[in-house]
C-alpha positions as CSV (number, residue, x, y, z in Angstrom):
1,M,265.3,197.5,94.0
2,P,268.3,199.2,92.3
3,T,270.9,197.1,90.6
4,P,274.2,196.9,92.6
5,L,277.1,198.8,91.1
6,Y,279.3,195.7,91.1
7,R,276.9,194.1,88.6
8,Y,277.3,197.0,86.2
9,S,281.0,196.8,86.7
10,F,281.1,193.1,85.9
11,I,279.0,193.6,82.7
12,A,281.2,196.5,81.5
13,L,284.3,194.4,82.2
14,F,282.9,191.5,80.3
15,L,282.0,193.7,77.3
16,L,285.4,195.4,77.3
17,T,287.1,192.0,77.4
18,G,285.0,190.8,74.5
19,L,285.9,193.9,72.5
20,F,289.6,193.5,73.0
21,S,289.7,189.7,72.7
22,C,286.9,188.6,70.3
23,T,288.9,186.5,67.9
24,Q,287.3,183.1,67.5
25,H,290.6,181.2,67.1
26,S,292.1,182.3,70.5
27,T,292.2,179.9,73.4
28,A,292.5,182.6,76.0
29,P,290.0,182.0,78.9
30,A,288.4,185.4,78.5
31,N,288.1,184.9,74.8
32,V,286.6,181.4,75.0
33,A,284.2,182.6,77.7
34,F,283.0,185.4,75.5
35,H,282.3,183.1,72.5
36,N,280.7,180.5,74.8
37,V,278.2,183.0,76.1
38,T,277.5,184.6,72.8
39,S,277.0,181.3,70.9
40,K,274.8,179.8,73.7
41,Y,272.5,182.8,74.4
42,N,272.3,184.2,70.9
43,A,272.2,182.1,67.7
44,L,272.1,178.7,69.4
45,L,269.3,179.6,71.8
46,Q,267.2,181.0,69.0
47,A,267.8,178.0,66.8
48,R,266.7,175.6,69.6
49,E,263.6,177.6,70.3
50,I,262.7,177.6,66.6
51,M,263.4,173.8,66.3
52,G,261.1,173.2,69.3
53,E,258.2,175.2,67.7
54,A,258.8,173.4,64.4
55,E,258.6,170.0,66.0
56,K,255.4,171.0,67.9
57,T,253.8,172.2,64.6
58,L,254.7,169.0,62.8
59,F,253.3,166.9,65.6
60,A,250.1,168.9,65.9
61,N,249.5,168.8,62.1
62,R,250.5,165.2,61.6
63,Q,248.3,162.9,59.5
64,D,248.4,159.5,61.3
65,N,246.9,156.5,59.6
66,Y,245.5,154.5,62.5
67,A,244.2,151.8,60.1
68,I,247.8,150.4,59.7
69,L,250.7,149.9,62.1
70,L,251.4,153.3,63.6
71,P,255.1,154.2,63.2
72,V,256.7,155.0,66.6
73,L,258.2,158.2,65.2
74,M,256.6,160.2,62.4
75,P,258.3,159.2,59.2
76,I,260.2,162.1,57.6
77,D,258.3,163.4,54.6
78,S,259.6,166.4,52.8
79,M,256.1,167.3,51.6
80,E,254.9,167.5,55.2
81,T,257.9,169.5,56.5
82,K,257.2,172.2,53.9
83,Q,254.9,173.8,56.4
84,V,257.9,174.6,58.6
85,E,260.4,175.2,55.8
86,K,261.0,178.8,56.9
87,D,261.8,177.6,60.4
88,L,264.2,175.0,59.1
89,T,265.9,177.6,56.9
90,A,266.3,179.9,59.9
91,I,267.7,177.0,62.1
92,I,270.3,176.2,59.4
93,K,271.2,179.9,59.1
94,K,271.6,180.5,62.9
95,S,273.4,177.2,63.6
96,S,275.8,178.0,60.7
97,L,276.5,181.4,62.3
98,V,277.9,179.6,65.4
99,A,280.2,177.6,63.1
100,E,281.3,180.7,61.2
101,R,281.8,183.1,64.2
102,H,282.5,181.0,67.3
103,Q,285.0,178.3,66.3
104,N,286.4,178.2,69.8
105,A,283.1,177.9,71.6
106,K,282.3,174.6,73.4
107,Y,278.7,174.7,72.0
108,L,279.9,174.4,68.4
109,P,279.1,170.6,68.2
110,D,275.6,171.4,69.5
111,A,275.2,173.9,66.6
112,Y,276.3,171.2,64.2
113,V,273.7,168.7,65.6
114,L,270.9,171.3,65.2
115,L,272.1,171.9,61.6
116,G,272.0,168.1,60.9
117,K,268.5,167.8,62.4
118,A,267.2,170.6,60.2
119,R,268.7,169.0,57.1
120,L,267.2,165.6,58.3
121,L,263.7,167.1,58.5
122,Q,264.1,168.6,55.1
123,G,264.8,165.2,53.7
124,D,268.4,166.1,52.8
125,F,269.7,162.8,54.2
126,K,273.1,163.0,52.5
127,N,274.1,166.3,54.1
128,A,272.5,165.4,57.4
129,I,274.6,162.2,57.5
130,E,277.8,164.1,56.7
131,T,277.0,166.6,59.5
132,F,276.4,164.0,62.1
133,K,279.5,162.0,61.1
134,Y,281.5,165.2,61.4
135,V,280.4,165.7,65.0
136,N,281.2,162.1,65.9
137,T,284.7,162.3,64.4
138,N,285.8,165.7,65.5
139,Y,284.1,166.0,68.9
140,P,284.4,162.6,70.6
141,E,284.2,164.0,74.1
142,S,281.3,166.4,73.5
143,N,277.9,165.9,75.2
144,A,276.5,166.5,71.7
145,R,278.1,163.3,70.3
146,P,275.2,161.0,71.4
147,D,272.7,163.3,69.8
148,A,274.7,163.3,66.6
149,L,274.8,159.5,66.6
150,I,271.1,159.1,67.3
151,G,270.5,161.5,64.4
152,L,272.7,159.4,62.3
153,M,270.7,156.3,63.3
154,R,267.5,158.1,62.3
155,A,268.9,159.2,58.9
156,Y,270.0,155.6,58.1
157,T,266.6,154.2,59.2
158,E,264.7,156.7,57.0
159,Q,266.7,155.4,54.0
160,D,266.1,151.7,54.9
161,E,269.8,151.2,55.7
162,Y,268.9,149.1,58.7
163,R,272.3,147.4,59.1
164,S,274.2,150.8,59.2
165,A,271.6,152.1,61.7
166,L,272.1,149.0,63.9
167,R,275.9,149.5,63.9
168,V,275.5,153.1,65.0
169,A,273.0,151.9,67.7
170,E,275.7,149.6,69.2
171,V,278.0,152.5,69.5
172,V,275.4,154.7,71.2
173,R,274.5,151.9,73.6
174,N,277.9,152.1,75.2
175,L,277.9,155.9,75.7
176,P,276.8,157.8,78.8
177,L,273.4,159.3,78.0
178,S,271.2,161.8,79.7
179,K,267.5,161.0,80.4
180,E,266.4,162.9,77.3
181,Q,269.0,161.2,75.1
182,T,268.1,157.8,76.5
183,L,264.4,158.4,75.6
184,T,265.3,159.6,72.1
185,Y,267.6,156.6,71.6
186,Y,265.0,154.1,72.7
187,L,262.3,155.6,70.4
188,T,264.7,155.7,67.5
189,K,265.8,152.1,67.9
190,A,262.2,150.9,68.4
191,Y,261.3,152.7,65.2
192,L,264.2,151.0,63.4
193,H,263.1,147.5,64.5
194,E,259.5,148.3,63.8
195,L,260.3,149.2,60.2
196,N,262.5,146.1,59.9
197,R,259.4,144.1,61.0
198,E,261.1,142.9,64.2
199,Y,258.0,143.6,66.2
200,A,258.9,141.7,69.4
201,I,262.2,143.6,69.7
202,A,260.4,147.0,69.0
203,A,257.8,146.2,71.7
204,A,260.4,145.4,74.3
205,I,262.3,148.6,73.7
206,L,259.1,150.7,73.8
207,E,258.4,149.2,77.2
208,E,261.7,150.6,78.4
209,S,260.9,154.0,77.0
210,L,257.5,154.5,78.6
211,P,258.7,155.3,82.2
212,L,260.9,158.1,80.7
213,M,257.9,159.8,79.1
214,K,255.5,162.4,80.5
215,K,251.8,161.8,80.4
216,N,250.7,163.5,77.2
217,E,249.6,162.9,73.7
218,K,253.0,161.6,72.5
219,K,253.0,159.0,75.3
220,A,249.4,158.0,74.3
221,R,250.6,157.6,70.7
222,V,253.4,155.3,71.8
223,Y,251.0,153.2,73.9
224,Y,248.8,152.8,70.8
225,A,251.7,151.7,68.6
226,L,252.8,149.3,71.4
227,G,249.3,147.8,71.5
228,Q,249.4,147.2,67.7
229,L,252.9,145.5,68.1
230,Y,251.5,143.2,70.7
231,E,248.6,142.3,68.4
232,L,251.1,141.5,65.6
233,T,253.0,139.2,68.0
234,S,249.8,137.4,69.1
235,K,249.6,138.9,72.6
236,P,246.0,140.2,72.8
237,E,246.0,140.5,76.6
238,K,249.0,142.9,76.5
239,A,247.5,144.7,73.6
240,L,244.3,145.3,75.5
241,E,246.3,146.6,78.4
242,K,248.1,149.2,76.2
243,Y,244.9,150.3,74.5
244,A,243.5,151.0,78.0
245,S,246.6,153.0,78.9
246,V,246.0,155.2,75.8
247,Q,242.8,156.5,77.5
248,R,244.8,157.5,80.6
249,S,247.4,159.4,78.7
250,R,245.5,162.5,77.4
251,P,245.0,161.3,73.8
252,N,243.2,163.4,71.2
253,Y,239.7,162.2,70.2
254,D,240.8,160.2,67.1
255,L,243.5,158.4,69.0
256,S,241.1,157.6,71.8
257,F,238.5,156.4,69.3
258,Y,240.8,154.0,67.6
259,A,242.1,152.7,70.9
260,R,238.5,151.8,71.9
261,L,238.0,150.1,68.5
262,N,241.1,148.0,68.8
263,A,240.3,147.2,72.4
264,L,236.9,145.8,71.3
265,L,238.6,143.6,68.8
266,N,240.9,142.1,71.5
267,E,238.2,141.5,74.2
268,P,238.2,137.7,74.8
269,N,234.9,135.8,74.4
270,T,232.8,138.8,73.5
271,D,230.8,139.9,70.5
272,P,231.4,143.6,70.0
273,K,228.6,144.1,67.4
274,V,226.3,145.9,69.9
275,S,229.2,148.3,70.8
276,F,230.0,148.9,67.1
277,N,226.4,149.7,66.3
278,K,226.3,152.2,69.2
279,M,229.4,153.9,67.9
280,L,227.9,154.1,64.4
281,K,224.9,155.9,65.9
282,D,227.0,158.4,67.9
283,R,227.1,161.7,66.0
284,K,230.6,162.4,67.2
285,N,231.7,159.5,65.1
286,A,230.0,160.6,61.9
287,D,233.3,161.2,60.1
288,L,234.8,158.0,61.5
289,Q,232.2,155.5,60.3
290,D,234.6,154.1,57.8
291,Q,236.9,152.9,60.6
292,I,234.0,151.4,62.6
293,Y,233.0,149.4,59.5
294,F,236.7,148.5,59.0
295,A,236.8,147.2,62.6
296,M,233.7,145.2,62.0
297,G,235.4,143.6,59.0
298,S,238.5,142.9,61.1
299,F,236.3,141.2,63.7
300,E,234.9,138.8,61.0
301,E,238.3,138.3,59.4
302,R,239.9,137.3,62.7
303,R,237.4,134.6,63.1
304,G,238.1,133.2,59.6
305,R,234.8,134.6,58.1
306,I,236.4,136.2,55.1
307,R,233.3,136.4,52.9
308,E,231.4,138.1,55.8
309,A,234.3,140.5,56.3
310,L,234.4,141.9,52.8
311,P,231.0,143.7,52.8
312,F,232.1,145.6,55.9
313,Y,235.4,146.6,54.3
314,K,233.5,147.8,51.2
315,Q,231.2,149.8,53.4
316,A,234.3,151.3,55.0
317,A,235.7,152.2,51.6
318,S,232.4,153.9,50.6
319,R,232.7,156.2,53.6
320,A,236.4,157.0,53.4
321,T,236.4,158.8,50.1
322,E,237.5,162.1,51.7
323,R,240.6,160.6,53.3
324,P,242.9,159.1,50.7
325,E,245.4,157.6,53.3
326,Q,242.7,155.7,55.1
327,L,241.0,154.7,51.9
328,S,244.2,153.3,50.5
329,A,244.6,151.1,53.6
330,I,241.1,149.8,53.2
331,Y,241.5,149.1,49.5
332,L,244.8,147.2,50.3
333,R,243.0,145.0,52.8
334,I,240.3,144.1,50.3
335,A,243.0,143.4,47.7
336,D,245.0,141.2,50.0
337,L,242.0,139.1,51.0
338,S,240.9,138.8,47.3
339,Y,244.4,137.7,46.4
340,E,244.9,135.3,49.3
341,P,243.0,133.3,50.5
342,L,240.1,133.9,48.1
343,Q,242.4,133.8,45.0
344,E,240.0,136.1,43.1
345,Y,242.7,137.7,41.1
346,E,240.6,140.0,38.9
347,A,239.1,141.6,42.0
348,A,242.5,141.8,43.7
349,K,243.9,143.5,40.6
350,M,241.2,146.1,40.7
351,Y,241.7,146.9,44.4
352,Y,245.5,147.0,44.0
353,D,245.0,149.5,41.1
354,S,242.9,151.6,43.4
355,T,245.4,151.5,46.2
356,I,248.3,152.6,44.0
357,A,246.2,155.3,42.3
358,L,245.8,157.0,45.6
359,N,249.6,157.3,45.9
360,P,249.6,156.5,49.6
361,R,252.8,157.7,51.4
362,S,252.0,155.9,54.6
363,L,252.1,152.4,53.2
364,P,255.6,151.0,54.0
365,N,255.5,148.2,51.4
366,L,254.3,150.1,48.4
367,A,257.1,148.7,46.2
368,Q,255.9,145.1,46.8
369,I,252.3,146.1,46.3
370,T,253.2,147.7,42.9
371,E,255.1,144.5,41.9
372,K,252.2,142.3,42.8
373,K,249.9,144.6,40.9
374,K,252.0,144.2,37.8
375,V,251.8,140.4,38.0
376,L,248.0,140.6,38.4
377,D,247.8,143.0,35.5
378,A,249.4,140.4,33.2
379,F,247.4,137.6,34.8
380,V,244.0,139.3,34.2
381,E,245.0,140.3,30.7
382,H,245.7,136.6,29.7
383,W,242.7,135.3,31.6
384,K,240.4,137.7,29.7
385,V,241.9,136.6,26.4
386,I,241.1,132.9,27.2
387,K,237.5,133.7,28.2
388,T,236.9,136.2,25.3
389,E,238.2,133.9,22.6
390,D,236.3,130.9,24.1
391,S,233.1,132.9,23.9
392,L,233.8,134.1,20.4
393,Q,234.5,130.6,19.2
394,R,231.2,129.4,20.6
395,L,229.4,132.2,18.9
396,A,231.1,131.3,15.6
397,A,229.7,127.7,15.9
398,M,226.0,128.9,16.2
399,N,223.7,129.0,13.3
400,P,223.0,132.5,11.9
401,T,219.4,132.8,13.2
402,Q,220.3,131.8,16.8
403,L,223.3,134.1,16.6
404,D,221.2,137.1,15.6
405,K,218.7,136.4,18.4
406,Y,221.5,136.0,21.0
407,L,223.3,139.2,19.9
408,E,220.1,141.2,19.9
409,T,219.3,140.1,23.4
410,Y,222.8,140.8,24.5
411,V,222.7,144.4,23.1
412,K,219.3,145.1,24.6
413,Q,220.4,143.9,28.1
414,K,223.6,145.9,27.8
415,K,221.7,149.1,26.9
416,E,219.2,148.6,29.7
417,K,222.0,148.1,32.2
418,E,223.8,151.3,30.9
419,A,220.5,153.2,31.1
420,R,219.9,152.1,34.7
421,E,223.4,153.0,35.7
422,K,223.1,156.4,34.0
423,Q,219.8,157.0,35.7
424,I,221.2,156.2,39.2
425,A,224.2,158.4,38.5
426,E,222.1,161.3,37.4
427,E,219.7,161.0,40.3
428,K,222.7,161.0,42.7
429,A,224.0,164.1,40.9
430,A,220.6,165.7,41.1
431,R,220.3,165.0,44.8
432,A,223.7,166.5,45.4
433,Q,222.8,169.6,43.4
434,Q,219.5,170.0,45.3
435,E,221.3,169.7,48.6
436,Q,223.8,172.3,47.5
437,I,221.1,174.7,46.4
438,L,219.2,174.3,49.7
439,A,222.4,174.6,51.7
440,S,223.3,177.9,49.9
441,S,219.9,179.3,50.7
442,G,220.2,178.3,54.4
443,M,217.6,175.5,54.3
444,Q,218.2,172.0,55.5
445,P,217.1,169.2,53.0
446,D,215.5,167.3,55.8
447,N,213.1,170.2,56.6
448,V,211.9,170.6,53.0
449,Q,208.9,168.5,52.0
450,A,209.1,167.5,48.3
451,S,205.3,167.8,48.0
452,N,205.4,171.5,48.9
453,A,208.2,172.3,46.4
454,W,207.4,173.3,42.9
455,Y,208.2,170.5,40.4
456,F,210.9,172.5,38.5
457,Y,212.7,173.4,41.8
458,N,213.4,169.8,42.4
459,P,216.2,168.6,40.2
460,A,215.5,164.9,41.1
461,S,211.9,165.2,39.9
462,V,213.0,167.0,36.7
463,Q,215.5,164.2,36.0
464,R,213.0,161.5,36.6
465,G,210.6,163.2,34.2
466,R,213.2,163.6,31.5
467,Q,214.1,159.8,31.9
468,E,210.4,158.8,31.6
469,F,209.9,161.0,28.5
470,Q,213.0,159.5,26.7
471,E,211.9,155.9,27.5
472,K,208.5,156.6,25.9
473,W,209.4,158.9,23.0
474,G,213.1,158.6,22.6
475,T,215.4,161.6,22.1
476,R,213.5,164.4,20.4
477,T,214.4,167.9,19.2
478,L,212.6,170.7,21.0
479,E,210.1,171.9,18.3
480,D,206.4,172.1,17.5
481,N,204.5,169.0,16.5
482,W,207.1,166.6,17.9
483,R,204.8,163.7,18.5
484,R,205.1,160.8,15.9
485,A,201.4,160.6,15.3
486,T,201.1,164.2,13.9
487,K,204.6,165.1,12.8
488,E,204.5,163.6,9.3
489,T,201.3,165.3,8.3
490,S,202.5,168.7,9.5
491,L,205.6,168.5,7.4
492,N,206.0,169.7,3.9
493,P,204.8,166.8,1.6
494,E,208.0,167.1,-0.5
495,A,210.1,166.7,2.6
496,V,208.2,163.6,3.5
497,A,208.8,162.1,0.1
498,A,212.4,162.9,0.2
499,A,212.8,161.3,3.6
500,R,211.1,158.1,2.3
501,N,213.3,158.0,-0.8
502,A,216.4,158.4,1.3
503,N,215.7,155.0,2.9
504,S,215.8,153.1,-0.4
505,T,217.9,153.0,-3.6
506,Q,217.1,151.9,-7.1
507,S,219.4,149.5,-8.9
508,G,219.2,148.3,-12.5
509,S,215.7,147.7,-14.1
510,G,214.2,146.4,-10.8
511,N,213.6,148.2,-7.6
512,V,216.1,146.8,-5.0
513,T,215.2,148.3,-1.6
514,E,218.0,148.6,1.0
515,V,216.5,149.4,4.3
516,K,218.6,151.3,6.8
517,L,219.7,149.3,9.7
518,S,218.3,150.2,13.1
519,P,220.8,151.2,15.9
520,L,220.2,147.8,17.4
521,Q,221.0,146.0,14.2
522,Q,224.1,148.2,13.6
523,E,225.5,147.2,16.9
524,V,224.8,143.5,16.2
525,E,226.7,143.8,12.9
526,T,229.6,145.5,14.7
527,L,229.8,142.6,17.2
528,K,229.7,140.1,14.3
529,K,233.0,141.6,13.0
530,T,234.8,140.4,16.1
531,I,233.6,136.8,15.8
532,P,236.1,134.4,14.1
533,F,234.1,133.1,11.2
534,G,236.1,131.0,8.7
535,P,239.1,128.7,9.2
536,D,241.8,131.4,9.1
537,A,240.1,133.5,11.7
538,L,239.5,130.5,13.9
539,V,243.1,129.5,13.7
540,E,244.1,133.0,14.8
541,S,241.7,132.9,17.7
542,K,243.1,129.6,18.9
543,K,246.7,130.9,18.7
544,K,245.7,133.8,21.0
545,Q,244.2,131.2,23.4
546,E,247.3,129.0,23.2
547,Y,249.7,131.8,24.1
548,A,247.4,133.0,26.9
549,Y,247.3,129.5,28.5
550,Y,251.1,129.3,28.2
551,E,251.6,132.8,29.9
552,L,248.9,132.1,32.5
553,G,250.7,128.9,33.6
554,K,254.0,130.7,33.8
555,I,252.4,133.5,36.0
556,Y,250.9,130.8,38.3
557,R,254.3,129.2,38.6
558,L,256.7,132.1,38.6
559,G,254.6,135.1,39.7
560,L,252.0,133.8,42.1
561,G,253.7,130.6,43.3
562,E,250.6,128.5,42.7
563,N,252.2,125.3,41.6
564,D,249.0,123.1,41.5
565,K,247.2,125.7,39.3
566,A,250.3,126.1,37.1
567,I,250.4,122.3,36.4
568,A,246.6,122.3,35.8
569,T,246.9,125.2,33.3
570,F,249.9,123.6,31.5
571,E,248.0,120.3,31.2
572,K,245.0,122.1,29.8
573,L,247.3,123.8,27.3
574,L,248.7,120.4,26.2
575,A,245.2,118.8,26.0
576,L,243.7,121.6,23.9
577,F,246.8,122.2,21.7
578,P,248.8,118.9,21.4
579,A,251.1,120.3,18.8
580,T,251.9,123.5,20.8
581,Q,255.4,125.0,20.3
582,Y,255.5,125.6,24.1
583,E,255.4,121.9,25.0
584,A,259.1,121.5,26.0
585,E,259.1,124.5,28.3
586,T,255.7,123.6,29.7
587,L,256.9,120.1,30.6
588,Y,260.0,121.6,32.2
589,L,258.0,124.1,34.3
590,S,255.6,121.4,35.3
591,Y,258.7,119.3,36.4
592,L,259.8,122.2,38.6
593,A,256.3,122.9,39.9
594,S,255.8,119.2,41.0
595,E,259.0,119.1,43.0
596,G,258.7,116.7,45.9
597,T,255.7,114.9,44.4
598,P,255.4,111.6,42.5
599,R,254.5,113.4,39.3
600,Q,257.9,115.0,39.0
601,N,259.4,111.9,37.4
602,E,256.4,111.7,35.0
603,F,257.1,115.2,33.6
604,K,260.8,114.5,33.5
605,N,260.4,111.3,31.5
606,R,258.0,112.9,29.0
607,L,260.4,115.8,28.5
608,F,263.4,113.5,28.0
609,Q,261.5,111.2,25.6
610,K,260.0,113.9,23.3
611,F,262.8,116.5,23.5
612,P,266.1,114.8,24.3
613,E,268.2,117.5,22.7
614,S,266.4,120.5,24.3
615,Y,267.9,123.1,26.5
616,Y,265.5,122.1,29.3
617,V,266.9,118.5,29.3
618,R,270.4,119.9,29.7
619,L,269.2,122.2,32.5
620,I,267.9,119.2,34.4
621,N,271.1,117.2,33.7
622,R,273.3,120.1,34.8
623,S,271.5,120.3,38.2
624,S,272.4,116.7,38.9
625,L,276.0,116.8,37.8
626,T,279.0,117.1,40.1
627,P,281.8,119.5,39.1
628,L,284.4,118.0,36.7
629,T,287.8,117.2,38.1
630,A,290.9,119.0,36.6
631,G,291.6,115.8,34.6
632,A,288.1,115.6,33.2
633,E,288.3,119.3,32.2
634,A,291.5,118.6,30.3
635,A,290.0,115.6,28.6
636,A,287.0,117.6,27.5
637,Q,289.3,120.3,26.0
638,N,291.3,117.6,24.2
639,L,288.1,115.9,22.8
640,Y,286.9,119.3,21.5
641,A,290.2,120.0,19.8
642,Q,290.1,116.6,18.1
643,A,286.5,117.2,16.9
644,Y,287.3,120.6,15.5
645,E,290.5,119.3,13.8
646,A,288.4,116.6,12.1
647,Y,285.9,119.2,11.0
648,Q,288.6,121.3,9.4
649,K,290.0,118.3,7.6
650,G,286.5,117.5,6.2
651,E,286.1,114.3,8.3
652,Y,282.5,115.2,9.1
653,A,281.3,111.8,10.2
654,N,284.3,111.5,12.7
655,A,283.8,115.1,13.9
656,L,280.1,114.5,14.5
657,T,280.7,111.3,16.5
658,Q,283.2,113.1,18.7
659,T,280.9,116.1,19.1
660,E,278.0,114.0,20.2
661,Q,280.2,112.2,22.6
662,G,281.3,115.5,24.1
663,L,277.7,116.7,24.5
664,K,276.7,113.5,26.3
665,Q,279.8,113.0,28.4
666,Y,280.5,116.6,29.4
667,A,277.0,118.1,29.8
668,G,277.3,121.2,32.0
669,N,281.0,121.7,31.1
670,A,282.2,125.2,30.1
671,L,282.8,123.7,26.6
672,E,279.2,122.5,26.1
673,D,278.1,125.5,24.0
674,K,281.2,125.1,21.8
675,F,280.4,121.4,21.2
676,A,276.8,122.4,20.4
677,L,277.8,125.1,17.9
678,L,280.3,122.8,16.3
679,K,277.5,120.3,15.8
680,T,275.4,123.0,14.1
681,M,278.3,123.8,11.8
682,L,278.5,120.1,10.9
683,V,274.8,120.2,10.0
684,A,275.7,122.9,7.4
685,K,278.1,120.4,5.8
686,T,276.0,117.3,6.0
687,E,272.4,118.5,5.6
688,N,270.4,121.1,3.7
689,A,270.1,124.8,4.3
690,E,266.8,124.6,6.0
691,A,268.1,122.1,8.6
692,Y,271.1,124.4,9.1
693,R,268.9,127.4,9.8
694,K,266.8,125.4,12.2
695,A,269.9,124.1,14.1
696,L,271.2,127.7,14.5
697,T,267.8,128.8,15.8
698,V,267.8,125.9,18.3
699,F,271.3,126.8,19.5
700,I,270.3,130.5,20.1
701,D,267.3,129.3,22.1
702,N,269.1,126.7,24.1
703,Y,272.2,128.8,25.0
704,P,270.9,132.4,25.5
705,S,273.7,133.4,27.8
706,S,276.5,131.8,25.8
707,N,279.3,134.1,24.5
708,L,278.8,132.4,21.1
709,V,275.2,133.6,20.7
710,N,276.2,136.7,18.7
711,M,278.3,134.6,16.3
712,A,275.4,132.2,15.9
713,K,273.0,135.1,15.1
714,E,275.4,136.4,12.5
715,M,275.6,132.9,11.0
716,L,271.8,132.7,11.0
717,T,271.5,136.1,9.3
718,A,273.9,135.0,6.6
719,A,272.1,131.7,6.2
720,K,268.8,133.4,5.7
721,G,270.3,135.8,3.2
722,K,271.4,132.8,1.1
């Protein structure tokens, strides 16, 4: 059907109007209409289409970790968004064209919102926030303002600025929103509360969002996250309902699989072991066996059977080696259980190490995990020192004959263990090599009978043969006459004599034969060098133990919060080392650790009796003091002035009396450190140099935050110089 002439006339008129009135700063109706149409159907339309394709690509290629709480929205990761970097650059370019060429178009704020979203996906949070704020400030009546504020919420959330995000959410809540904007707002707010660990609030918001969503994979994903949130808020019936809804919302296979797993864990009064075993045998789940074992471990853990859960978790870890994100979550679970409730800190440290080594981006609390790992690193280091030095001291107390036998047995067992481990590793490598060779030749390993294959085509057989040969004959050079029985006679007689003479030396008039040590004996002698023979070495060994006990007690108290174990460790330190230099601090930390128990006064009394002048006594006194009145403060100032004047006049006895009165009467006062330093200066006038140096050292230890510490250090340096 031919196009009516009036349409051509309208198009021509529109183009002519655009040519004669295309300035972007004019408010003339024709001019504004031209820029509206051009911006909407040119750069802006293209930018929106590119953004839609980029979002589809990111969703399709996402790497969800279903082993942990699934985030409602996919966290923005600049590494992941590199796959659509060209698209984001194009969006920024095209939306910027609208801002540059169509300043009077009503779609300008929409272009700015697209620009902000592209920057947000790039991880450029600073510029994204500035762009969204610009739209909010300059276009308060625009339909794009809610989109800008929702984008601002998301940017703050990604940077863990939850309070700022909540303030923006309150503004959005009072704005008129379209259906699409309402859905985006709900999902963004639920994501914010989920990351802030407000799981009940997040679940309630997600319930509101579901009716607004179409039945597709995105909705299935939200159902799954909602099921997890209900699990975390102890609502297994609702969790079960949401996992069932996942199956009705067109999920992909992995999402469906995990929903079935989690549903099995929440079924009341059922034992899902039969179902788990069926899933293990299903070939479609071959690459998901790690998660089946993980679910089996979760089943045992939920019933309080932690020891029974750990083997399943370890099975899961052994099958997840190709998926670092999943493996890190499994390692973390084992580490957390080893840490608490099992309190097996060495094992926990190893698994935290493994978790962090995988550099998992999906774990939200990686900073806390890293901090906990540092504490356990120090704990295990000191714990090993105690065990090692204890063993070495016991060896030092053995008689020489018993010691030699013990060390020889230890070295033999160690070598046998290393040989077994090496053999197992080599056999695994040989099997892998054989499978690779067969696969490259198009043959399946299961279809090849070892008995029909030539010996030297089977790497595993060759490896076993090599191992058997070395066990019987040792490591031999490939040469003729290699066997021990015939080798010596086949050699040149002169070479045999030279070899014999090399094993002995002549000294003086008699023949003193020094036989070369065997490898076993050499290793025994090397081990002996680490044993603390003699009083000096034993003292050094015990010093290492003393310090390790002290540090271990502090870690129990300050790092792990294990007060009972801290007290037990400190008491063992005091029992083994009665004259320890750490006694005052040990008693003080025991006093803190025993708060609310009858033993607190016991530790306090011991501290006050043995170390009445210590910094820790003053700390306890300060905590029980009420602030001084203005009159008392003035009296303290006056007393210090009198004491210092007496010191300057040489009235040292009078000055000392006033100083001690001030320390006792005004403990915790701002002048306390001045009284203490003045007392130290009086020691210089009334006692010997050694007492003065010791008093300065005590002052520096007792008042580490005082403004007078630097002066005291200078005085100590001068005193040591003299």
